[in-house]
C-alpha positions as CSV (number, residue, x, y, z in Angstrom):
1,X,-19.7,-0.7,5.1
2,X,-16.3,-0.1,3.7
3,X,-14.6,2.5,1.6
4,X,-12.5,1.3,-1.3
5,X,-9.1,2.9,-1.9
6,X,-8.2,2.1,-5.5
7,X,-4.7,3.6,-5.3
8,X,-3.7,1.4,-2.3
9,X,-6.0,-1.5,-3.2
10,X,-7.3,-1.5,0.4
11,X,-10.6,-1.1,2.1
12,X,-11.3,0.9,5.2
13,X,-14.3,0.6,7.5
14,X,-16.7,3.5,7.6
15,X,-17.7,4.7,11.1
16,X,-21.3,3.8,11.8
17,X,-23.3,6.4,13.8
18,X,-26.5,6.5,15.8
19,X,-29.3,8.8,14.8
20,X,-29.2,10.3,18.3
21,X,-25.5,11.3,18.2
22,X,-26.1,12.9,14.8
23,X,-29.1,14.9,16.1
24,X,-31.6,13.3,13.8
25,X,-35.2,12.9,14.8
26,X,-37.8,10.4,13.8
27,X,-40.4,12.7,12.3
28,X,-38.4,15.6,11.0
29,X,-35.7,13.5,9.4
30,X,-36.2,9.7,8.9
31,X,-39.8,10.1,8.1
32,X,-39.1,12.9,5.7
33,X,-36.4,11.0,4.0
34,X,-38.7,8.0,3.3
35,X,-41.6,10.2,2.4
36,X,-39.6,11.9,-0.4
37,X,-37.6,8.8,-1.4
38,X,-39.9,5.7,-0.8
39,X,-37.9,3.7,-3.3
40,X,-35.3,3.4,-0.5
41,X,-37.5,0.6,0.7
42,X,-36.8,-1.5,-2.4
43,X,-39.8,-0.8,-4.6
44,X,-42.0,1.9,-6.1
45,X,-44.4,3.2,-3.6
46,X,-46.8,6.2,-3.7
47,X,-46.9,8.0,-0.3
48,X,-50.5,8.9,0.4
49,X,-50.1,10.7,3.8
50,X,-47.8,11.5,6.6
51,X,-48.8,11.3,10.3
52,X,-52.2,9.9,9.2
53,X,-54.7,10.2,12.1
54,X,-58.0,9.5,10.2
55,X,-59.0,6.7,12.6
56,X,-62.4,6.6,14.4
57,X,-62.3,6.9,18.2
58,X,-58.5,7.1,18.5
59,X,-55.9,9.8,18.3
60,X,-53.1,7.6,17.1
61,X,-51.0,8.6,14.2
62,X,-49.5,6.4,11.5
63,X,-46.1,7.5,10.3
64,X,-46.5,6.9,6.6
65,X,-49.4,5.5,4.6
66,X,-48.5,4.4,1.0
67,X,-49.8,2.5,-2.0
68,X,-47.9,-0.3,-3.8
69,X,-48.1,-1.1,-7.5
70,X,-50.9,-3.6,-6.9
71,X,-53.1,-1.1,-5.2
72,X,-52.5,-2.4,-1.7
73,X,-52.1,-0.1,1.3
74,X,-48.6,-0.1,2.9
75,X,-48.3,0.9,6.6
76,X,-44.8,2.2,7.3
77,X,-43.7,2.6,10.9
78,X,-40.4,4.3,11.6
79,X,-38.3,4.2,14.7
80,X,-34.8,5.6,15.3
81,X,-32.1,3.7,17.2
82,X,-34.4,1.1,18.7
83,X,-37.5,-0.5,17.3
84,X,-39.2,-0.6,20.7
85,X,-41.0,-3.7,21.9
86,X,-44.5,-2.7,20.8
87,X,-43.9,-1.7,17.2
88,X,-45.4,-4.9,15.7
89,X,-48.5,-4.5,17.7
90,X,-48.7,-0.8,16.8
91,X,-48.4,-1.6,13.0
92,X,-51.0,-4.4,13.3
93,X,-53.5,-1.9,14.9
94,X,-52.9,0.6,12.1
95,X,-53.4,-2.1,9.5
96,X,-56.7,-3.1,11.1
97,X,-57.8,0.5,11.1
98,X,-56.9,1.0,7.5
99,X,-58.5,-2.3,6.3
100,X,-61.9,-0.6,6.0
101,X,-60.7,2.4,3.9
102,X,-62.5,2.6,0.6
103,X,-61.2,3.7,-2.8
104,X,-62.9,7.1,-2.5
105,X,-61.6,7.6,1.1
106,X,-58.0,6.8,-0.1
107,X,-58.3,9.3,-2.9
108,X,-59.5,12.0,-0.4
109,X,-56.6,11.1,1.9
110,X,-54.1,11.5,-0.9
111,X,-55.7,14.7,-2.2
112,X,-55.3,16.2,1.3
113,X,-51.6,15.2,1.3
114,X,-51.1,16.8,-2.2
115,X,-52.8,20.0,-1.1
116,X,-50.9,20.3,2.1
117,X,-47.4,19.1,1.1
118,X,-47.1,19.3,-2.7
119,X,-48.9,22.5,-3.6
120,X,-51.9,20.6,-5.1
121,X,-52.4,18.1,-7.9
122,X,-55.1,15.7,-9.0
123,X,-55.1,12.7,-6.7
124,X,-57.2,10.5,-9.1
125,X,-54.9,11.2,-12.1
126,X,-51.7,10.6,-10.1
127,X,-53.0,7.3,-8.7
128,X,-54.0,6.2,-12.2
129,X,-50.6,7.2,-13.5
130,X,-48.8,5.3,-10.7
131,X,-50.9,2.1,-11.3
132,X,-50.7,2.5,-15.1
133,X,-54.5,2.4,-15.5
134,X,-56.5,4.6,-17.8
135,X,-59.3,5.6,-15.5
136,X,-60.0,5.7,-11.8
137,X,-63.3,3.9,-12.4
138,X,-61.3,0.8,-13.2
139,X,-59.3,0.9,-9.9
140,X,-60.1,-1.0,-6.7
141,X,-57.7,0.1,-3.9
142,X,-57.2,-1.7,-0.6
143,X,-59.0,-4.8,-1.7
144,X,-59.7,-7.4,1.1
145,X,-57.2,-7.9,3.9
146,X,-54.1,-7.4,1.8
147,X,-52.6,-4.5,3.8
148,X,-48.8,-4.7,4.1
149,X,-46.5,-3.7,7.0
150,X,-43.1,-2.1,6.8
151,X,-41.0,-1.5,10.0
152,X,-38.0,0.7,9.8
153,X,-35.4,1.1,12.6
154,X,-31.7,1.1,13.3
155,X,-32.0,-1.9,15.6
156,X,-34.7,-4.5,16.1
157,X,-35.3,-6.2,19.4
158,X,-35.5,-9.9,19.5
159,X,-39.2,-9.9,20.5
160,X,-39.9,-7.8,17.4
161,X,-38.0,-10.0,15.0
162,X,-39.6,-13.1,16.5
163,X,-43.1,-11.7,16.1
164,X,-42.3,-10.6,12.6
165,X,-41.2,-14.1,11.5
166,X,-44.2,-15.6,13.2
167,X,-46.6,-13.3,11.3
168,X,-44.8,-14.0,8.0
169,X,-45.4,-17.6,8.6
170,X,-49.1,-17.0,8.9
171,X,-49.4,-15.0,5.7
172,X,-49.1,-11.4,7.0
173,X,-47.1,-9.3,4.6
174,X,-44.4,-7.7,6.8
175,X,-40.9,-6.4,6.1
176,X,-38.3,-5.1,8.5
177,X,-35.6,-2.6,7.3
178,X,-32.5,-1.8,9.2
179,X,-31.3,1.7,8.6
180,X,-27.7,2.7,9.6
181,X,-26.1,6.1,9.2
182,X,-22.4,6.2,8.4
183,X,-19.8,9.1,8.4
184,X,-17.5,9.6,5.5
185,X,-15.5,12.7,6.3
186,X,-18.0,15.5,6.3
187,X,-20.5,13.5,4.4
188,X,-23.2,11.3,5.9
189,X,-24.5,8.1,4.3
190,X,-27.5,6.0,5.0
191,X,-27.7,2.3,4.4
192,X,-31.1,0.6,4.1
193,X,-31.1,-3.1,4.4
194,X,-34.1,-5.5,4.4
195,X,-33.5,-8.0,7.1
196,X,-36.9,-9.7,7.3
197,X,-37.6,-11.5,5.2
198,X,-34.1,-11.9,3.7
199,X,-34.0,-11.8,-0.1
200,X,-33.4,-15.5,-0.3
201,X,-36.4,-16.3,2.0
202,X,-38.6,-13.9,0.1
203,X,-37.8,-15.7,-3.2
204,X,-38.6,-19.0,-1.5
205,X,-41.9,-17.7,-0.2
206,X,-42.8,-16.2,-3.6
207,X,-42.1,-19.5,-5.3
208,X,-44.2,-21.4,-2.8
209,X,-47.2,-19.1,-3.4
210,X,-47.0,-19.0,-7.2
211,X,-49.3,-22.0,-7.8
212,X,-51.9,-20.7,-5.3
213,X,-51.9,-17.2,-6.9
214,X,-52.3,-18.7,-10.4
215,X,-55.3,-20.8,-9.3
216,X,-56.9,-17.7,-7.7
217,X,-56.2,-15.6,-10.8
218,X,-58.1,-18.1,-13.0
219,X,-61.1,-17.9,-10.8
220,X,-61.2,-14.2,-10.7
221,X,-64.3,-12.8,-12.4
222,X,-63.5,-10.7,-15.4
223,X,-64.2,-7.0,-15.0
224,X,-66.8,-5.2,-17.1
225,X,-64.0,-3.4,-19.0
226,X,-62.3,-6.7,-19.9
227,X,-65.5,-8.0,-21.3
228,X,-66.3,-4.9,-23.3
229,X,-62.9,-4.1,-24.8
230,X,-62.5,-7.1,-27.2
231,X,-66.0,-6.4,-28.6
232,X,-65.2,-2.7,-29.1
233,X,-61.9,-3.3,-30.8
234,X,-63.4,-5.9,-33.1
235,X,-65.9,-3.2,-34.3
236,X,-63.1,-0.7,-34.7
237,X,-60.8,-3.0,-36.7
238,X,-63.7,-3.9,-39.0
239,X,-64.3,-0.2,-39.7
240,X,-60.5,0.3,-40.3
241,X,-60.5,-2.6,-42.8
242,X,-63.3,-0.9,-44.6
243,X,-61.5,2.4,-44.6
244,X,-58.4,3.6,-46.4
245,X,-56.3,3.3,-43.2
246,X,-54.2,0.1,-43.3
247,X,-52.1,0.9,-40.2
248,X,-53.9,-1.8,-38.1
249,X,-54.3,-4.5,-40.8
250,X,-52.3,-7.1,-38.9
251,X,-53.6,-6.2,-35.4
252,X,-56.0,-8.3,-33.4
253,X,-58.6,-7.3,-30.8
254,X,-57.3,-6.9,-27.3
255,X,-58.4,-6.9,-23.7
256,X,-56.3,-3.8,-23.1
257,X,-57.6,-0.3,-23.2
258,X,-55.3,0.5,-26.0
259,X,-54.5,-0.8,-29.5
260,X,-51.1,0.0,-31.0
261,X,-49.5,-0.3,-34.4
262,X,-45.9,0.5,-35.6
263,X,-45.1,3.8,-37.1
264,X,-41.9,2.7,-38.8
265,X,-39.8,4.2,-35.9
266,X,-38.8,1.7,-33.3
267,X,-40.7,1.8,-30.0
268,X,-42.8,4.7,-31.2
269,X,-46.3,3.4,-32.0
270,X,-49.5,5.0,-33.1
271,X,-52.2,4.1,-30.6
272,X,-56.0,4.2,-30.2
273,X,-57.3,4.4,-26.6
274,X,-60.8,3.3,-25.5
275,X,-61.7,4.3,-21.9
276,X,-64.7,5.0,-19.8
277,X,-64.6,8.7,-20.4
278,X,-62.9,9.3,-23.7
279,X,-61.6,8.1,-27.0
280,X,-58.0,9.1,-27.9
281,X,-55.4,8.8,-30.6
282,X,-51.7,9.3,-29.9
283,X,-48.2,9.0,-31.0
284,X,-46.2,7.5,-28.1
285,X,-42.4,7.6,-27.8
286,X,-41.3,4.8,-25.5
287,X,-37.7,3.9,-26.4
288,X,-35.6,2.4,-23.6
289,X,-33.4,5.5,-23.5
290,X,-35.3,8.6,-22.4
291,X,-32.9,11.0,-24.3
292,X,-34.0,9.4,-27.6
293,X,-37.7,10.0,-26.8
294,X,-37.0,13.7,-25.9
295,X,-34.9,14.1,-29.1
296,X,-37.8,12.7,-31.3
297,X,-40.3,14.8,-29.4
298,X,-38.3,18.0,-29.8
299,X,-37.7,17.4,-33.5
300,X,-41.5,16.9,-34.0
301,X,-42.3,20.0,-31.9
302,X,-40.1,22.1,-34.2
303,X,-42.7,21.2,-36.9
304,X,-45.7,21.6,-34.6
305,X,-47.5,24.1,-36.8
306,X,-47.2,22.1,-40.0
307,X,-48.2,18.9,-38.3
308,X,-51.3,20.4,-36.7
309,X,-52.3,22.0,-40.0
310,X,-52.0,18.6,-41.7
311,X,-54.0,17.0,-38.8
312,X,-56.6,19.7,-38.9
313,X,-56.6,20.5,-35.2
314,X,-54.4,21.4,-32.2
315,X,-52.7,18.5,-30.6
316,X,-51.7,18.0,-27.0
317,X,-47.9,17.9,-26.7
318,X,-46.7,16.1,-23.6
319,X,-42.9,16.0,-23.3
320,X,-43.2,14.5,-19.8
321,X,-39.9,15.9,-18.6
322,X,-40.0,13.9,-15.3
323,X,-40.5,10.6,-17.2
324,X,-38.7,8.6,-19.8
325,X,-41.5,8.5,-22.5
326,X,-43.2,11.3,-24.4
327,X,-46.7,11.5,-25.9
328,X,-48.6,13.6,-28.5
329,X,-52.3,13.0,-28.4
330,X,-55.8,14.1,-29.4
331,X,-58.9,13.1,-27.5
332,X,-62.7,13.5,-27.3
333,X,-65.0,12.9,-24.4
334,X,-67.4,9.9,-24.7
335,X,-69.3,7.7,-22.3
336,X,-67.2,4.8,-23.5
337,X,-69.1,2.0,-21.7
338,X,-72.4,3.0,-23.1
339,X,-72.5,0.8,-26.2
340,X,-75.0,3.1,-27.9
341,X,-72.0,5.5,-28.3
342,X,-69.8,2.9,-29.9
343,X,-70.6,3.7,-33.6
344,X,-69.7,7.3,-33.1
345,X,-66.6,6.5,-31.2
346,X,-65.4,4.0,-33.8
347,X,-66.0,6.5,-36.6
348,X,-64.1,9.1,-34.6
349,X,-61.1,6.8,-34.0
350,X,-60.9,5.6,-37.6
351,X,-61.0,9.1,-38.9
352,X,-58.5,10.6,-36.5
353,X,-55.9,7.8,-36.4
354,X,-55.7,8.1,-40.2
355,X,-55.3,11.9,-39.9
356,X,-52.6,11.4,-37.2
357,X,-50.6,8.9,-39.3
358,X,-50.7,11.1,-42.3
359,X,-49.7,14.2,-40.4
360,X,-46.6,12.5,-39.0
361,X,-45.6,10.6,-42.1
362,X,-43.0,13.0,-43.6
363,X,-41.6,14.2,-40.2
364,X,-41.0,10.7,-39.1
365,X,-39.1,9.8,-42.3
366,X,-36.9,12.8,-41.6
367,X,-36.4,11.9,-38.0
368,X,-35.6,8.3,-38.8
369,X,-32.8,9.5,-41.1
370,X,-31.5,12.0,-38.6
371,X,-31.3,9.3,-35.9
372,X,-29.1,7.3,-38.2
373,X,-26.7,10.3,-38.6
374,X,-26.6,11.1,-34.9
375,X,-25.2,9.4,-31.8
376,X,-28.8,8.3,-31.0
377,X,-29.6,5.0,-32.8
C-alpha cells in the first residue's frame, strides 16, 4: 500500500505491521472489528453470534456466525499473523455442526446476541428486514448444505491455501481474506484483500454455474405465498376497478407481497401490502438519494395533523434515520393466508388506499413544486 503525495507527484510505501507488534488480539480486536463492520468482507452480512458454542457434545467456539442475503449461514474464522495449519479443518467442523440448525434455532441464536450485545431488539423483524421479506413465516434459513466458510488471517500457510483451492473445486463455498495493518504516522489502517478465490476466478466460477442454477430454479416448487398472491391481487384489482379509486387502473396482479402505483412524485409510490399477518397501505419514499426522501418526509410531517384528519386515523410515520428510504403506513391485522378473510381484506385495502391517496394529494403537489425550487430535484 502506498501513500500519494500530490504536491511532489510521488508515492511512498506505507509500513506494514503485524498484529502482534501493535498489541492487537484476535478476539478483542480483529473479531470485534468484523462483528461491527462485516461489510469489510465484501458483502452485506448479518452477524448472528460471536464465540458461538451451541454445539452438542463439544466445547468448541466458532468466532463469528453470520447470515448472507440468501439466508445461508456463514462461518467466519479469524486468525492473527498466521492462519495455522488446522484452520480449514476447524471451519469444516463448524460448518458440519451448523448444518443442522433450524430457522427457529437461528432466530433464538440471534435474539441471544441482540440481548447480550445490542441492548435487545426483535430478531425476527431484523432478519426479515435484512432479507427484505415481509414475514418470518416466508423465510427458510440455512437450507440444505449451503453453509459458507470465510477464513481471515494476516498470512496463509501453503497447506491452507492448497486445501482451500481443492475444496473450492469440489463445490464448497470458501473464501480467504488477507488482513494487513499499516501505519500512517499516528494513524493505523487495515487492508482487507480477498485472495481465494481471486475476483477473476470468482467471476469465472459464477459464469460456469449460471446455467445449472437456472435449471434448478425452474424446478423449484412455488411456495404457498407465490401461489396465493396473484389470486389475491386479482380480487383486489377487480374491487378497485369497481370503486372510485383509479390509482391502480394500469397495474397487473403480481407474485410479490406488494402492489405499487405512482403518486406523481418520482420514486415515491403508494403501495398495498398483503402478508400472512396483516394488510397495509403505505406511502414509500425510495429515491436514490436519501436526503431527498428525508426532505419529502419532513415536509409531510409538518402537515401531519391535517393529513391524518383527512385520512381519518393516526398513521405510522417511519423516517428510518439509519436507512435511505422513508415510509408512512397504516395497517390492520389479518390472517392473510386464510382465504375466508380475503373479502374483508380487499374491502379494507380498497377503502384505505383511496383515503391515503386523497389525504396526500394536496401536500404532494406542494412538495413537487418545492422540489423544483430547491437544490433537490
